[in-house]
C-alpha positions as CSV (number, residue, x, y, z in Angstrom):
1,X,-170.7,111.1,45.4
2,X,-170.2,112.4,48.8
3,X,-167.1,111.1,50.7
4,X,-167.4,108.3,53.4
5,X,-165.3,110.7,55.7
6,X,-167.9,113.3,55.8
7,X,-171.2,113.3,58.0
8,X,-174.8,115.2,57.8
9,X,-176.0,115.7,61.7
10,X,-177.4,118.8,62.5
11,X,-175.2,118.8,65.8
12,X,-171.8,121.0,64.7
13,X,-169.1,118.1,65.0
14,X,-166.1,118.3,68.0
15,X,-163.6,118.6,65.5
16,X,-165.5,121.9,64.3
17,X,-165.4,123.4,67.6
18,X,-163.3,126.6,67.7
19,X,-164.4,128.8,70.5
20,X,-161.6,130.4,72.1
21,X,-162.0,133.0,73.7
22,X,-159.7,136.7,73.2
23,X,-156.9,137.1,74.9
24,X,-155.2,140.4,75.7
25,X,-153.0,139.9,72.5
26,X,-156.2,139.7,70.8
27,X,-158.1,142.7,72.4
28,X,-155.4,145.2,71.8
29,X,-155.1,144.4,68.1
30,X,-159.1,144.9,68.3
31,X,-158.5,148.2,70.0
32,X,-155.8,149.2,67.0
33,X,-158.7,148.6,64.5
34,X,-160.9,150.7,66.3
35,X,-159.0,153.5,66.9
36,X,-158.2,153.7,63.2
37,X,-161.6,153.7,61.9
38,X,-161.1,150.0,59.8
39,X,-162.4,146.8,59.1
40,X,-161.5,143.0,59.5
41,X,-163.1,140.0,57.2
42,X,-162.0,138.5,60.8
43,X,-164.9,140.2,62.7
44,X,-167.7,140.5,59.4
45,X,-167.8,137.9,58.6
46,X,-167.8,135.8,61.8
47,X,-164.2,133.9,60.9
48,X,-163.6,130.7,63.3
49,X,-160.1,132.3,63.7
50,X,-160.5,135.2,64.5
51,X,-159.1,135.0,68.4
52,X,-155.9,132.4,67.0
53,X,-155.0,135.3,64.6
54,X,-155.5,138.4,66.3
55,X,-153.9,136.4,69.4
56,X,-151.0,136.7,66.9
57,X,-151.2,140.0,66.0
58,X,-152.3,139.3,62.4
59,X,-155.4,139.9,60.9
60,X,-157.6,140.6,57.7
61,X,-158.0,144.3,56.8
62,X,-161.3,144.6,54.8
63,X,-161.1,147.6,52.5
64,X,-164.0,149.7,51.7
65,X,-166.2,150.1,54.5
66,X,-168.3,146.5,55.8
67,X,-171.5,146.8,53.5
68,X,-171.6,144.8,50.4
69,X,-173.2,145.1,47.6
70,X,-173.8,141.3,47.0
71,X,-175.8,138.9,48.7
72,X,-174.7,135.6,49.5
73,X,-176.1,132.5,50.8
74,X,-173.0,131.9,53.4
75,X,-171.5,135.4,54.3
76,X,-172.6,137.0,57.6
77,X,-170.7,140.6,55.7
78,X,-174.3,142.8,55.5
79,X,-175.5,144.0,52.9
80,X,-176.3,147.7,52.6
81,X,-176.2,151.3,50.6
82,X,-172.4,151.3,51.0
83,X,-170.8,154.5,51.9
84,X,-168.6,156.9,49.9
85,X,-165.0,155.7,49.0
86,X,-163.1,156.8,52.2
87,X,-159.3,158.2,50.4
88,X,-157.6,158.1,53.5
89,X,-158.6,154.5,54.6
90,X,-155.4,152.7,52.0
91,X,-152.8,155.1,54.7
92,X,-155.3,153.8,57.8
93,X,-154.3,150.5,56.7
94,X,-150.8,151.1,56.5
95,X,-150.2,152.7,59.6
96,X,-152.1,149.9,61.4
97,X,-149.8,147.2,59.7
98,X,-146.8,149.0,60.8
99,X,-147.8,149.0,64.6
100,X,-148.7,145.6,64.1
101,X,-145.4,144.5,62.6
102,X,-146.9,142.8,60.0
103,X,-144.6,140.7,57.7
104,X,-147.7,139.6,55.2
105,X,-150.0,141.4,54.8
106,X,-153.3,140.3,53.5
107,X,-155.8,143.1,52.2
108,X,-159.7,142.3,50.8
109,X,-162.4,144.0,50.2
110,X,-166.5,144.1,50.1
111,X,-167.9,144.3,46.6
112,X,-168.7,147.7,45.4
113,X,-170.8,146.8,42.1
114,X,-171.8,150.6,43.0
115,X,-168.1,151.6,42.0
116,X,-167.5,152.3,38.2
117,X,-163.7,150.2,39.3
118,X,-165.2,148.0,42.1
119,X,-163.0,149.2,43.6
120,X,-159.7,148.2,42.2
121,X,-158.5,151.4,42.7
122,X,-158.2,151.4,46.4
123,X,-157.2,148.2,46.6
124,X,-154.0,149.2,44.6
125,X,-153.7,152.8,46.9
126,X,-153.4,150.3,49.2
127,X,-151.0,148.3,48.2
128,X,-148.5,151.4,47.4
129,X,-149.2,152.6,51.0
130,X,-148.2,149.4,52.9
131,X,-145.3,149.6,50.7
132,X,-144.2,153.2,51.8
133,X,-144.5,151.8,55.3
134,X,-143.7,148.6,54.7
135,X,-141.2,147.7,52.0
136,X,-140.4,144.4,53.1
137,X,-143.6,142.8,53.9
138,X,-145.2,140.9,51.8
139,X,-148.2,141.6,50.4
140,X,-152.0,139.2,49.5
141,X,-154.7,140.5,47.8
142,X,-158.7,139.0,48.0
143,X,-160.3,140.3,45.8
144,X,-163.8,140.4,44.0
145,X,-164.3,140.0,40.1
146,X,-164.6,142.9,39.2
147,X,-167.4,142.1,37.1
148,X,-164.7,140.3,34.7
149,X,-163.6,144.2,34.0
150,X,-160.2,144.2,32.6
151,X,-158.9,147.4,33.6
152,X,-160.2,147.0,37.2
153,X,-158.3,144.2,37.1
154,X,-154.3,145.9,35.4
155,X,-155.2,148.0,37.9
156,X,-154.5,146.5,41.2
157,X,-151.8,143.9,39.0
158,X,-150.0,147.4,39.0
159,X,-149.2,147.3,42.2
160,X,-147.5,144.3,42.1
161,X,-149.1,142.2,44.9
162,X,-146.7,139.5,45.9
163,X,-150.0,137.1,45.7
164,X,-153.6,137.7,43.9
165,X,-156.6,135.4,45.6
166,X,-159.6,135.2,43.8
167,X,-162.1,132.5,45.9
168,X,-164.5,130.5,43.3
169,X,-165.8,129.5,46.8
170,X,-168.4,126.5,45.3
171,X,-169.3,124.5,42.6
172,X,-170.8,125.6,39.8
173,X,-174.3,123.9,40.0
174,X,-174.6,125.4,43.1
175,X,-173.8,129.7,42.4
176,X,-176.6,130.6,41.5
177,X,-178.4,129.5,45.0
178,X,-175.1,130.4,47.0
179,X,-173.7,133.2,44.6
180,X,-176.3,134.5,42.4
181,X,-174.3,137.9,42.1
182,X,-171.4,135.8,40.7
183,X,-169.9,133.7,37.8
184,X,-168.8,130.0,38.0
185,X,-167.1,130.7,34.3
186,X,-165.9,135.1,35.0
187,X,-164.5,133.6,38.7
188,X,-162.0,131.3,36.2
189,X,-161.5,134.1,33.1
190,X,-159.9,135.8,36.2
191,X,-157.7,134.0,37.4
192,X,-156.6,132.7,33.7
193,X,-156.5,136.1,33.0
194,X,-154.3,137.2,35.6
195,X,-150.8,135.1,34.6
196,X,-151.3,136.0,31.0
197,X,-151.6,139.8,32.4
198,X,-148.8,139.9,34.7
199,X,-146.3,136.6,34.2
200,X,-145.0,134.7,36.8
201,X,-148.2,136.1,39.2
202,X,-148.5,134.2,42.1
203,X,-152.5,132.7,41.9
204,X,-155.0,131.5,44.7
205,X,-158.1,130.2,44.7
206,X,-160.4,128.4,47.4
207,X,-163.3,126.9,48.2
208,X,-165.8,126.0,51.4
209,X,-166.8,122.6,51.6
210,X,-169.9,121.3,53.2
211,X,-173.2,124.0,50.9
212,X,-174.4,120.9,49.4
213,X,-171.3,119.9,47.0
214,X,-169.9,116.3,45.9
215,X,-166.3,115.1,46.7
216,X,-166.4,114.6,42.4
217,X,-167.6,118.6,41.9
218,X,-165.3,119.8,44.2
219,X,-162.4,117.5,41.7
220,X,-164.2,118.9,39.1
221,X,-163.3,122.3,40.6
222,X,-160.0,121.8,41.6
223,X,-159.0,120.4,38.3
224,X,-160.6,124.2,36.8
225,X,-158.8,126.6,38.5
226,X,-155.7,124.2,37.7
227,X,-155.8,124.4,34.4
228,X,-156.0,128.8,35.5
229,X,-152.4,128.4,36.4
230,X,-153.0,129.3,40.2
231,X,-150.5,128.5,42.2
232,X,-152.4,127.9,45.8
233,X,-155.1,125.7,47.0
234,X,-157.7,126.4,50.1
235,X,-160.4,124.5,51.4
236,X,-161.9,124.9,54.4
237,X,-165.3,123.6,56.4
238,X,-168.0,126.3,55.8
239,X,-169.4,126.3,59.5
240,X,-173.1,128.8,59.9
241,X,-172.7,132.0,60.7
242,X,-176.3,132.3,61.6
243,X,-179.8,130.7,61.6
244,X,-180.8,133.3,59.0
245,X,-177.9,132.1,56.1
246,X,-177.3,128.7,54.8
247,X,-177.6,125.3,56.8
248,X,-174.6,122.9,56.3
249,X,-174.8,120.5,53.8
250,X,-172.0,118.4,56.1
251,X,-169.6,118.4,57.8
252,X,-165.8,116.2,56.3
253,X,-164.0,114.9,58.9
254,X,-160.6,115.8,58.6
255,X,-159.3,112.3,57.4
256,X,-161.9,113.7,54.6
257,X,-159.4,116.9,53.8
258,X,-157.2,115.5,54.0
259,X,-158.2,113.1,51.1
260,X,-159.0,115.9,49.1
261,X,-156.0,117.6,49.5
262,X,-154.3,114.3,48.0
263,X,-156.9,115.1,44.8
264,X,-155.5,118.2,44.7
265,X,-151.7,118.0,44.5
266,X,-152.3,114.9,42.4
267,X,-153.8,117.0,40.1
268,X,-150.8,119.4,40.5
269,X,-151.3,122.1,42.9
270,X,-147.3,123.2,44.2
271,X,-149.6,124.7,47.7
272,X,-152.4,123.3,49.2
273,X,-154.0,123.8,52.4
274,X,-156.8,121.5,53.4
275,X,-158.8,121.6,56.8
276,X,-161.6,122.0,58.8
277,X,-160.9,125.5,59.3
278,X,-158.5,126.6,57.0
279,X,-159.6,130.1,55.4
280,X,-158.1,131.4,52.5
281,X,-156.1,134.1,54.8
282,X,-155.8,131.6,57.1
283,X,-152.0,131.5,58.2
284,X,-151.2,133.0,54.7
285,X,-147.4,133.4,54.7
286,X,-146.8,130.5,55.7
287,X,-149.1,128.7,53.4
288,X,-147.2,131.0,50.5
289,X,-144.0,129.8,51.9
290,X,-144.5,126.7,51.7
291,X,-144.3,126.2,55.3
292,X,-147.6,124.1,57.5
293,X,-149.2,122.9,54.5
294,X,-149.4,120.2,55.1
295,X,-150.6,120.3,59.0
296,X,-153.5,122.2,59.0
297,X,-155.2,123.1,61.9
298,X,-157.5,119.9,63.5
């Protein structure tokens, strides 16, 4: 059953509202990204934390353009025929990270099922480029499932990211509805293979709450993730990006997220970040280092 610390209502509750205007610092980050012809998941996915992150001079770089080959019911990234791979993109990402003075760099991408390796080589090239520019920086990759291609997985792992993230996003019952081109078992295999192929690799995954799942189903997914050796898990409220996307089934209160965090910790996760505005890349450095994980933004 759903937690009694969640509500089903039409209007956005006060605790799920975050409409911070862009500060001058945030605008300067946006200008830099435009100059470098780079995309961020912050903008393309309409993240509620955009102003917060940009104001702190951070952003999650989205590789391989802004056109996705998959259509997920919750995601506002455009589904369209992708453009050719830009061989200069890794260098521009590294330059932007250097100019922003980042000490922790998060790289994600659209799904590129049109490419033989799903875009894995672009991830590897981008990690290497950032390492050259910022040798002291830590790097997190947030990848698609590469359709289960182990050679693609090995390619990314060969670049030695500090954190390898692949979000499970939802419960298996809802996959056919909200992730029609994904596969729950395939995502679990990817997360499990990471540990087998590169022992000691820190792995991470996350779920959105409010797509139609129950708390018991969430706990079931958490148990599956932990059985795959996942080290870090994030739990955040799904917020409908536009009226064309899947409606929110329920809003979980901050207390409800605290309850889910306790249940995740009981399953043995070393690090849990759970809260209304938690996203997999939000405060990623602090979460990786174990700081701030107990006090997500309300």
